N, C-alpha and C positions, 0 to 999 in steps of 0.2 A: 536529858537531853544530849545529841552534840557536841558535845566541845568541836570537832574535827571542822564540822560545814564550810564550804569554801569563802564562803565571807567571814572571813575572819576581823580581826578586833582589828588588826596595819592595813585591809583594806578599810575600813570606816574610815580611822582619822585621817591616811590617802585622802577620803573623799569630803570630808569633812578638809582638813586645810585647803585641797580643790577648791574650794566656794567661800574658805573665809578669800585668795586669795584673789576670785573675782572681782569681790566686795569692798576687796580694796581697790583694787583698782577700778573699781566703779565707781568708785570716791574720790580716788581722784584726779577722776577724768569733767570731773562737777569743774574746775577749775578750769580756763582756759586765758590762757595770756599775752594778749599783744603790747608791739609798740612804734606808734606813729615814726616811717620809715624819716621823712621830713624834720619833725622837733627832735623825736628821741625820745619823748615822749611813751609810761607806760604804762597798760590795764591791766589789770584780771578780771576776769565776768564770773559769778558762779548764778550757776540757772539750775534747780533743784527742789521738784515737790509744789511748785506754785511758786517760786522766788525767787525774784530778778534782783539781781545787785554784781553794780561794777565801779570800779575805781580807777580811778584816774589821774593820773601823776600832774599837780598844777605846778610850776616853776617857782621859787618865792619870789623872781618881781612881776609876776600875772598879779600871782596875789597881791601885794601893796601900790600894786598900779592901780588897782579896781575900788581898791578900798583906801586909799588914797582924794583915786576921783571923787570919793563919796562922802568927805570930808574929814577924813582921819587927822592928826596929826604924822609926825614923820617915825617918830617914835613910838606908835599905834603900828605904825603896820607895820613896821616891823619887830611886832610880836607876830601877829597874825600871820605874815608871811615865811613864819620862817619856825612853825608852827607845826609844818606835817599835814597839808590842806591839798583833800583830794574834790574832786568831780566825781559826783557822785551820781548816781540814778538807784533807784531802788520801785519797784514796775510787782505788779499781779500777772504772774506768765502761764495762772492754772488754763484747764480750762473750761474748769465746769463754775455757772457762773452763777449759781447756789454757795460758789465758794470764796469765801471774805478771810483776805487778809491782814493780820498788823502785827504791828511791832511798837516796841521800848528800846527807846538805845538806850535807856539806863542798865538796862537789861546785859552789853554786848563788854566785849575786854580785847583789853590792847593788851598781846603777849610783847616783851620785848626786853633784854636782854639787862633793863631797870624794876623783873614783876613783869605784877599783874596792874592794870591801871583803868578809870575810864574814857573812852569819849574823849571833847571837850564840846559840850551840848552845847546849846545855843543857851540854858539857863546856868550853866559856870561861866559867859561872852559878855552875856548881860549884867553879871556884879563886875569882871571889871571893865568895861566900856565906864561904867556906871559911877566907879572906885576912880575912876581916869577923867573922870569928866571929860567925854564926849556929848557933842551936842545929842540933841533925843534924834535928829533926823539920822548923819548919821550908824546913830545906838540901831537904830529898827530898819533904816538899810545892812547890816549885816545881819543883823534877824534872818531880814528876810532870802540871805546870805544864804542860809543851811539848810542842813535837810531838816525837817520839823522833828521834835523829842517821843514825838507816838505816833503812828502813820495807820490808813486804812483805805483797805484800794482792791474792788469790787475788780471783778475780772479784765484784766488790760486793761484798772490804771495807773499812773504811776507818778512818779513827781522826779523834780533835777536839784539835786544842793550841792550844795559844796559839808563835809567835813574835816575833821578839824582833830586831828589826833595825841598832839603835843607835846613830839619827838621834834628830836630834831632833826634839821634838814641827811640827810643821806642815812637813814639812823635805817633799819631794816624790826619787822613786829609780823607775830602775825592776830590778823583778826579774828575772832569768834563771837560767833550772831548766833539770835534767833531770831525766830515767830514765831505765828499760831493761822494756823488755818482753820475757821471754822471755830477754834478753839481748842485746838492740839496743838501744842506747841513743837517745835524742831528747832533743829542747830544744823551750824554747820562751822567751815572754816576757810581762811581762810592764809595759806602759810605764806613767807619770805615777802610781804607787800617793803620794799621801795619806799622812802618817803624820798621828794627831788629832791639832788642835790642844789644847793644856791650860786648857781653857777651863769653865765650872762650870755647864753650866745649875737654870736656879728649878728643881726638882719643880714638876710637874702641880697645879691650885687647888682644890682640894678642889669 
């Protein structure tokens, strides 16, 4: 064997580095960051392999007011308002009508300075509100405001709802998530998501 072939190991290694960099760049480009110029609220969007996930900040005051109007006492609205709640959209963004997207939010992980934890899902809130003696109508209103724990969508199906992460206002975390496309498991990650600060902006001048 001729070991002096012009395509040396160094050249092959350089090619491998090039392709690795392309893959890293592609992965980073999946996540799009946005900010509403009027409100300053930030959003993070992932759209890849037929799975669309969008997180948009909600101010704690928005969440407090929303649930107070649905019968929650002030102490309970404070818990909800300061639990890092996002307006969230999940969609099957694929183009093959035979492929169904499913996801189980029990599998998702919130990674912060305090380690890894699960999101605060419908089941967590159901028990908390029952323990706190909230009315059935208030509990139902809260449950239906949140994303379902398990979802299944055909092409172009989607759902809006709140997702909660159980972190104080201003916290930063990474969200590691997974989904299944016709039974095949995929995973993704959105880094440096920021829980909205507990601020009280003045209404715009008339």
